[in-house]
C-alpha positions as CSV (number, residue, x, y, z in Angstrom):
1,M,75.3,-43.2,-18.2
2,A,72.9,-44.7,-20.5
3,E,71.0,-46.2,-17.6
4,E,70.9,-42.8,-15.9
5,S,69.6,-41.2,-19.1
6,K,67.0,-44.0,-19.3
7,G,66.0,-43.4,-15.7
8,R,65.6,-39.7,-16.3
9,R,63.4,-40.4,-19.4
10,A,61.4,-42.8,-17.3
11,G,61.0,-40.2,-14.6
12,A,60.1,-37.6,-17.1
13,H,57.6,-40.0,-18.5
14,R,56.1,-40.7,-15.1
15,R,56.0,-36.9,-14.3
16,G,54.4,-36.3,-17.7
17,G,51.9,-39.0,-16.9
18,R,51.2,-37.5,-13.6
19,G,50.8,-34.1,-15.4
20,R,48.3,-35.5,-17.8
21,R,46.4,-37.1,-14.8
22,R,46.2,-33.6,-13.2
23,K,43.8,-32.2,-15.8
24,P,40.9,-32.4,-13.3
25,P,42.1,-29.1,-11.8
26,V,41.2,-27.5,-15.1
27,R,37.7,-28.8,-14.6
28,R,37.8,-27.4,-11.0
29,K,38.8,-24.1,-12.5
30,G,35.8,-24.4,-14.9
31,R,33.5,-25.1,-12.0
32,R,34.9,-22.1,-10.2
33,I,34.3,-19.9,-13.2
34,A,30.7,-21.3,-13.5
35,A,30.1,-20.7,-9.8
36,W,31.3,-17.1,-10.0
37,S,29.2,-16.6,-13.1
38,A,26.2,-17.9,-11.4
39,A,26.9,-15.7,-8.4
40,G,27.3,-12.8,-10.8
41,L,23.9,-13.5,-12.3
42,V,22.3,-13.7,-8.9
43,L,23.8,-10.4,-7.9
44,F,22.8,-8.9,-11.3
45,G,19.3,-10.2,-10.7
46,G,19.3,-8.9,-7.2
47,A,20.4,-5.5,-8.5
48,G,17.7,-5.6,-11.1
49,C,15.1,-6.4,-8.5
50,G,16.5,-3.5,-6.4
51,Y,16.2,-1.2,-9.4
52,L,12.6,-2.2,-10.1
53,Y,11.8,-1.8,-6.4
54,L,13.1,1.7,-6.4
55,K,11.5,2.4,-9.8
56,F,8.0,1.3,-8.6
57,N,8.4,3.1,-5.3
58,G,9.3,6.2,-7.2
59,N,6.1,5.9,-9.3
60,L,3.8,6.1,-6.2
61,H,2.3,9.3,-4.9
62,S,1.2,9.5,-1.3
63,V,-0.6,11.7,1.1
64,D,0.2,11.7,4.9
65,I,-3.4,11.7,6.0
66,N,-2.6,10.6,9.6
67,A,-0.3,13.6,10.1
68,A,-2.7,16.0,8.5
69,L,-5.7,14.9,10.5
70,G,-4.0,14.3,13.8
71,K,-6.0,12.8,16.7
72,N,-9.4,14.3,16.1
73,R,-10.7,11.3,14.3
74,P,-13.0,8.3,15.0
75,D,-11.5,5.6,17.1
76,N,-9.2,3.1,15.4
77,V,-11.2,-0.1,16.2
78,D,-8.9,-3.1,16.1
79,N,-11.4,-5.9,15.3
80,G,-9.8,-7.3,12.2
81,S,-11.9,-5.3,9.8
82,M,-10.5,-2.6,7.4
83,D,-12.1,0.5,5.9
84,I,-10.7,2.1,2.7
85,L,-11.8,5.2,0.9
86,L,-11.5,4.7,-2.8
87,L,-11.7,7.8,-5.0
88,G,-11.7,8.3,-8.7
89,S,-10.4,11.8,-9.5
90,D,-11.8,13.8,-12.5
91,S,-8.8,16.1,-12.8
92,R,-8.3,17.4,-16.3
93,A,-4.6,18.3,-15.7
94,G,-1.7,16.8,-17.6
95,A,-2.6,13.6,-19.4
96,N,-6.2,14.0,-18.4
97,G,-6.7,17.1,-20.5
98,K,-8.4,15.3,-23.3
99,Y,-11.4,14.7,-21.0
100,G,-12.2,18.4,-20.6
101,R,-10.8,21.8,-19.8
102,D,-8.4,22.0,-16.9
103,E,-10.0,24.5,-14.5
104,G,-7.2,24.2,-11.9
105,S,-9.0,21.8,-9.6
106,S,-10.5,18.3,-9.6
107,R,-13.3,16.5,-7.8
108,S,-14.0,13.0,-6.6
109,D,-15.9,11.7,-9.6
110,T,-16.3,8.3,-8.0
111,A,-16.3,7.7,-4.2
112,M,-16.6,4.3,-2.6
113,I,-16.1,3.2,1.0
114,V,-14.8,-0.4,1.0
115,H,-15.4,-2.3,4.3
116,V,-13.4,-5.5,4.5
117,Y,-14.8,-7.8,7.2
118,A,-12.7,-9.5,9.8
119,G,-11.0,-12.5,8.2
120,H,-10.7,-10.7,4.8
121,K,-13.0,-13.1,3.0
122,E,-15.9,-10.7,2.3
123,A,-16.4,-7.0,1.7
124,S,-19.2,-4.4,1.4
125,V,-18.7,-1.5,-0.9
126,V,-20.8,1.7,-0.4
127,S,-20.9,4.1,-3.3
128,I,-21.5,7.8,-2.3
129,P,-23.3,9.8,-5.0
130,R,-21.1,12.8,-5.8
131,D,-24.1,15.2,-5.7
132,T,-25.1,14.1,-2.2
133,I,-25.6,17.1,0.1
134,V,-23.5,16.7,3.3
135,S,-22.1,18.6,6.2
136,R,-18.4,19.3,5.5
137,P,-16.0,20.0,8.3
138,A,-13.4,22.7,8.2
139,C,-10.6,21.8,5.8
140,T,-7.2,23.2,4.7
141,T,-6.5,24.0,1.1
142,P,-3.2,22.9,-0.6
143,S,-2.0,26.5,-0.1
144,G,-2.5,26.3,3.7
145,K,-5.7,28.4,3.9
146,T,-8.4,27.1,6.3
147,V,-11.9,26.9,4.7
148,P,-14.7,27.0,7.4
149,A,-17.1,24.1,7.9
150,V,-20.5,24.3,6.2
151,K,-23.8,22.5,6.8
152,R,-24.7,22.0,3.2
153,E,-22.3,21.2,0.4
154,Q,-22.1,18.7,-2.4
155,F,-20.0,15.8,-1.4
156,N,-17.4,16.0,-4.1
157,E,-16.6,19.6,-3.3
158,A,-14.6,18.3,-0.3
159,Y,-11.9,16.9,-2.6
160,S,-11.9,20.1,-4.7
161,I,-11.2,22.2,-1.6
162,G,-8.7,20.1,0.3
163,G,-7.8,17.0,-1.8
164,A,-7.5,13.6,-0.2
165,V,-7.2,14.9,3.4
166,C,-10.5,16.9,3.2
167,A,-12.3,14.0,1.5
168,V,-11.2,11.5,4.2
169,K,-12.1,14.1,6.9
170,T,-15.6,14.5,5.4
171,V,-16.2,10.8,5.1
172,E,-15.2,10.2,8.7
173,A,-17.5,13.0,9.8
174,M,-20.4,11.4,7.9
175,T,-19.8,7.9,9.1
176,N,-17.9,8.0,12.4
177,I,-15.7,5.3,10.9
178,R,-12.0,5.8,10.7
179,M,-10.6,5.2,7.3
180,D,-7.6,2.8,7.5
181,H,-6.4,3.5,4.0
182,Y,-6.9,5.8,1.1
183,L,-6.6,4.9,-2.6
184,E,-7.0,7.3,-5.6
185,V,-6.8,6.8,-9.3
186,D,-7.2,9.4,-12.0
187,F,-8.7,9.2,-15.6
188,A,-5.4,8.5,-17.4
189,G,-4.1,6.0,-14.8
190,F,-7.4,4.1,-14.9
191,Q,-7.4,3.9,-18.7
192,N,-3.8,2.7,-18.9
193,L,-4.3,0.1,-16.2
194,I,-7.2,-1.5,-18.0
195,D,-5.3,-1.6,-21.3
196,K,-2.3,-3.3,-19.5
197,L,-4.8,-5.9,-18.1
198,G,-5.9,-6.6,-21.7
199,G,-9.3,-5.1,-21.3
200,V,-12.3,-6.1,-19.2
201,K,-15.1,-8.4,-20.4
202,V,-18.7,-7.2,-19.8
203,T,-22.1,-7.9,-21.3
204,T,-24.5,-5.1,-21.9
205,T,-28.2,-6.0,-22.0
206,K,-29.1,-2.7,-23.7
207,P,-27.3,-0.4,-26.1
208,I,-25.3,2.5,-24.6
209,N,-24.8,5.7,-26.5
210,D,-23.5,8.7,-24.5
211,R,-21.8,11.5,-26.5
212,W,-20.6,13.1,-23.2
213,S,-18.5,10.1,-22.2
214,H,-17.8,9.2,-25.8
215,L,-19.1,5.7,-25.3
216,K,-21.2,3.8,-27.9
217,L,-21.9,0.1,-27.3
218,D,-24.4,-2.3,-28.8
219,A,-26.1,-4.8,-26.6
220,G,-24.0,-7.9,-26.2
221,E,-20.6,-9.1,-25.0
222,H,-17.6,-6.8,-25.2
223,V,-14.0,-6.7,-24.1
224,L,-13.7,-3.0,-23.2
225,T,-10.5,-1.1,-23.8
226,G,-9.2,1.4,-21.3
227,E,-10.9,4.2,-23.2
228,Q,-14.2,2.4,-23.3
229,S,-14.0,1.3,-19.7
230,L,-13.5,5.0,-18.7
231,G,-16.5,5.9,-20.8
232,L,-18.6,3.3,-19.1
233,V,-17.8,4.4,-15.5
234,R,-18.4,8.0,-16.5
235,T,-21.6,7.4,-18.3
236,R,-24.7,9.3,-17.0
237,H,-26.7,10.1,-20.1
238,G,-26.4,6.8,-21.9
239,V,-28.6,4.8,-19.6
240,G,-31.5,5.3,-17.2
241,D,-32.6,8.8,-16.2
242,G,-29.2,10.4,-16.6
243,S,-28.6,10.7,-12.8
244,D,-25.5,9.9,-10.8
245,L,-27.4,7.0,-9.3
246,G,-27.6,5.2,-12.7
247,R,-23.9,5.8,-13.2
248,I,-23.1,4.3,-9.9
249,K,-24.8,1.1,-10.9
250,L,-22.6,0.8,-13.9
251,Q,-19.5,1.5,-11.8
252,Q,-20.5,-1.2,-9.4
253,A,-21.0,-3.8,-12.2
254,F,-17.7,-2.8,-13.8
255,I,-15.8,-3.2,-10.5
256,K,-17.0,-6.8,-10.2
257,A,-16.0,-7.5,-13.9
258,L,-12.6,-5.9,-13.2
259,L,-12.0,-8.2,-10.2
260,D,-12.8,-11.2,-12.3
261,Q,-10.4,-10.0,-15.0
262,V,-7.6,-9.4,-12.5
263,K,-8.0,-12.9,-11.1
264,S,-8.0,-14.4,-14.7
265,V,-4.7,-12.7,-15.8
266,G,-1.7,-15.0,-15.3
267,L,0.6,-12.4,-14.0
268,F,3.2,-14.7,-12.5
269,T,3.4,-16.8,-15.6
270,S,4.4,-13.7,-17.7
271,P,7.2,-11.5,-16.2
272,T,6.6,-9.0,-19.0
273,K,3.0,-8.7,-18.2
274,L,3.7,-8.5,-14.5
275,Y,6.2,-5.7,-15.0
276,G,3.9,-3.7,-17.3
277,I,1.0,-4.0,-14.9
278,A,3.1,-3.2,-11.8
279,D,4.7,-0.2,-13.5
280,T,1.3,1.1,-14.7
281,A,-0.5,0.5,-11.4
282,T,2.1,2.2,-9.3
283,K,2.0,5.2,-11.6
284,A,-1.8,5.3,-11.5
285,L,-2.2,5.3,-7.7
286,T,-2.1,7.9,-5.0
287,T,-2.2,6.2,-1.5
288,D,-2.0,7.1,2.1
289,K,1.5,7.2,3.5
290,D,1.1,3.8,5.2
291,L,0.7,2.1,1.7
292,A,3.4,4.2,-0.1
293,S,5.9,1.5,-0.8
294,V,5.8,-1.6,-3.0
295,D,6.2,-4.1,-0.2
296,K,3.4,-2.4,1.9
297,L,1.1,-2.2,-1.2
298,Y,1.8,-5.8,-2.1
299,G,1.1,-6.9,1.5
300,F,-2.2,-4.9,1.4
301,A,-3.2,-6.5,-1.9
302,N,-2.2,-9.9,-0.8
303,S,-4.4,-9.6,2.3
304,L,-7.4,-9.0,0.0
305,K,-6.7,-11.8,-2.5
306,G,-9.3,-14.1,-1.0
307,I,-12.1,-11.7,-1.9
308,G,-13.7,-12.3,-5.3
309,S,-16.5,-10.5,-7.1
310,G,-19.0,-12.9,-5.5
311,D,-17.8,-12.0,-2.1
312,M,-18.5,-8.2,-2.5
313,R,-21.9,-6.6,-1.6
314,M,-22.2,-3.5,-3.7
315,V,-24.6,-0.9,-2.3
316,T,-25.4,2.8,-2.7
317,L,-25.8,5.2,0.1
318,P,-29.5,5.4,0.9
319,V,-30.5,8.8,-0.5
320,G,-33.7,10.7,-1.4
321,P,-34.5,14.0,-3.3
322,D,-33.2,17.1,-1.7
323,P,-36.3,19.3,-1.1
324,R,-34.2,22.4,-1.5
325,D,-32.6,21.4,-4.8
326,Q,-34.1,18.9,-7.3
327,D,-30.7,18.3,-8.9
328,R,-29.2,17.0,-5.6
329,V,-29.9,14.2,-3.1
330,I,-29.7,13.9,0.7
331,P,-28.9,10.9,2.9
332,L,-32.0,9.2,4.4
333,P,-31.2,9.5,8.2
334,A,-32.5,6.2,9.6
335,A,-31.3,4.0,6.8
336,T,-27.9,5.8,6.6
337,E,-27.2,5.5,10.3
338,A,-28.2,1.8,10.3
339,L,-25.7,1.3,7.5
340,W,-22.8,3.1,9.2
341,A,-23.6,1.4,12.5
342,A,-23.5,-2.0,10.9
343,L,-20.1,-1.3,9.3
344,R,-18.8,0.0,12.6
345,D,-19.8,-3.2,14.2
346,D,-18.4,-5.3,11.3
347,K,-21.9,-6.6,10.5
348,P,-23.6,-7.1,7.1
349,V,-25.4,-4.3,5.4
350,P,-28.9,-4.1,6.9
351,D,-32.0,-4.6,4.8
352,V,-33.3,-1.1,5.6
353,A,-30.2,0.3,3.8
354,L,-30.9,-1.8,0.8
355,K,-34.6,-1.1,0.5
356,E,-34.8,2.6,1.1
357,G,-33.8,5.5,-1.1
358,D,-33.4,6.1,-4.8
359,G,-30.1,4.3,-4.8
360,A,-31.8,1.0,-4.1
361,K,-33.2,0.5,-7.6
362,T,-32.6,2.5,-10.8
363,Q,-33.2,2.1,-14.5
364,A,-29.5,1.3,-14.9
365,D,-29.7,-1.9,-12.9
366,D,-28.7,-5.0,-14.9
367,V,-27.6,-3.0,-17.9
368,V,-24.0,-4.4,-17.5
369,K,-23.3,-7.9,-16.3
C-alpha cells in the first residue's frame, strides 16, 4: 500500500513535471495573440488607407469634358506627348470673396497650355494673355443655354460663359490641338496649397508694390506665404507697364520656383505633411473626369516627376496690339501658327514664336528669380 502510494506520488510528480515542461504552449498562445494583433493593425491600417482614399476622392471636383464635347474635336494623336489646359480661376464666390465682390461668374485669370513631350522629360508651357481677342465657338452655359459663336471676344470670357468645357473648346479651336487633360485651381485653393508646402522661395530684383493685389515686397530673397504668392501671380500694376504680359512673366517665374519647392519638400519622410498636402491639393483642384480619382491623379503626377524647372520652356503666345482696341491684344498669325504646328508635331517651340510679339520681352522680365 505504501509502495502504491509512493508510486502514485512519483507518477503525480512525473505528470507535474510534464505539466511544467508544457509551458511553451503559453508562449505559442502569446505568439498567436501577437499575430492576431499584428493582423488587426494591418487591417486597421488598410481601413485607414481606404478611408483616406475615399476622403481624398471626395475632395476632388471634376468635369466630364469628353462627354460634353463629343467627337467634334481635334484628333487624339497618340505619339507619347500630352497636352494639358491649366487654368487659374478668379471666382469670388465662397472662400474667394475676400478678393473682390462676387458677381455670379468667374473668369480664367491665368491660362497655360502645357505640352509634355514624348518621354515625359521636357515640357513647353504657353501662357495665353487673358485679354487676347480670339474667335470663340458656340458654347453651352451651365443652365443649358446655347451661346452662339463669335469672331471677336476676349479669351477669358469663354470660361465665364461655359466654364471648363467652353474654355477647352475655345483652346482647341485656337490651336487644333486636343487637350488630353484639364486642371483648374481657384484663389483660395492656390493660397492654401502654398501654405501647406511651407511657402515658395523667390528672389526679387526690384521692389514690388501693388495695392490692387495687396503685395508689397522689397528687392531680395523671400519665402512667400500663400497670400503673398497669390498676390505675386495676380500683380499687374506693381511691375512693368501694368499689362497682362508683365503679369504672365511673373507667373512663369513663380511656376518654376514652385516646382523647385515641391521637389525639395520631403513628403514621404513626413506622413503628416504628406496628408496635409494631399488633402489640400485634392480640395483645390478641379480636373477632367479622366483624372478624377486619387490613383489616376497620382499616376498622372508620377508620369511628370522627371520634369524639373530647368526642363520647362516658358513662353507667351505671340501677340501684338489690337488695332481696334488699344487695351487688347491679338495673336500674330504667322508666329502663332508656327507655335501650334510645332506642338502638334511634338517639336520644340520655334524661334519665330519666341522673337515676335509683345510677349517676347517685357519690363517684368527677370524681376523674379
